[in-house]
N, C-alpha and C positions, 0 to 999 in steps of 0.2 A: 504494500500500500504506500502510495506517495502522497504527501500533502500538496496542496495547490502550488504550482510553480517549481516543485522539487525536481532535481535532476538525478538520474541514476546512470552512471557510465555502464555500458554493456561489458560484462566480463569477456575477455578474449581468449580464455584458456579452453574453449570448446570449438571444435571444427565447424559444427552446425549450431546456429543460434536463432531463436525466435522469441517473440513476445505476443501474448494474446491479451487484448484489452477487454477486461471484464466489466468495469464500471468507470464512469468519468470519461476522460479523454487523455491521450498522450500524443506528444509530437516527437518527431525525429527529423533532424535537419530542416526544421521549419514547417514540416507538413504534419497536420493534425489528423488523428485517427480516433474514431468513436468506438463504443463497445461493439463486440462481435467481430472485430478485425484481427486477423493473424498477420503479424509482421515478421517476415523472414529476412534475415540479414546475411550478406556475403561474408565469407570467412575473411578475417583480417581487418574488416572495416572497424575503425575506432569511432564509435558513436555513443550518444547518450540519449536516453528516453527522458522527456520532460513532461511532468503532469500538467494537465490543463487547469483552468480556473477553479474547478470543483475537485481537484485531486484526481487520482487514478488508482484503480486496483488492477494489477497485471499478473499474468502467469508467465514466468520466464521458463524457456525450454532450451536445452543445449545437450550436445553429445557428439559422438563420433559420426562421421558420414556413413551412410549405408554402403554396403559392399556391392551393390548392384541395383538393377531396376526392381520395382515392386508392381504388382498387378492389383487392381482394385475392381471389385464388383459389389455394389450395395454395401453390406457391412463386412465383407471379406477382403482381407489384404494378404498377399503372399508373394514370395519371390518366384513362384511357379504357377503357370497357367493351369497345370494339371491339378494342383492342390485347390485352386479356385473351383474348378469343375467338380472335384470330389466334395468340397464344402457345399456347393449348390445341391448336389444329389443328396447329401446327408441331411440338409435342411428340409428339402422336399419330403423326404421319407421319415422325418421326425427323429433322427438319431442324435440331435443336439439336446442337451439337458434343458429342462424348463427353467425359467427365471424364478428364483426363490421368491415366494410371496405373490407370484403372478402366474401360477401354473395353468390357468384356464385360457388365457389369450394366446392365439397363434397368429403371427403376421406372415402372410404368404410371401414367397419370393417375388420380387418385382418382375414385370414382363421383361423379356429379354429382347431389347431392340438396340440397334446401332444409333448412338447419339453422338453428335459432334458439338463440343462445347469449347469455346475459346481456342479453336484450332487443335484440340486434343480429342482423338477418337476414344470412345468408351464402348468397345464391343462387348457382347454378352460374355465372352470368355474373360473379360478383364483387360484393362489397358495398362501399359507400363507407365510407371511414375518414378520420379527420382528427384 
């Protein structure tokens, strides 16, 4: 949590770094960001987050870079298209455990359609991300 106008230099000991704005607003290099925004920073950039006039509540993320592409379909993420397909089959056949406290509801797998978003293809088998 940052008080109004407070600055937080981004730690540079992580290869990958990001911040998610939960409440208030934050700015980086003069550009302001409202709640619900994920800010992803380039490795090595020396930047600071500055809280807006009402302060800010942020979630900071960091770690080593992934070792390769990831594939995404709905709630499934994997480094293998085959594992995505297996997860889809397992979900359809009910092999996933029920959510504790919500054993009655079942959310069906979304329709499998090819969608293009921001120049990235998201085919039914999952699209690579990195």
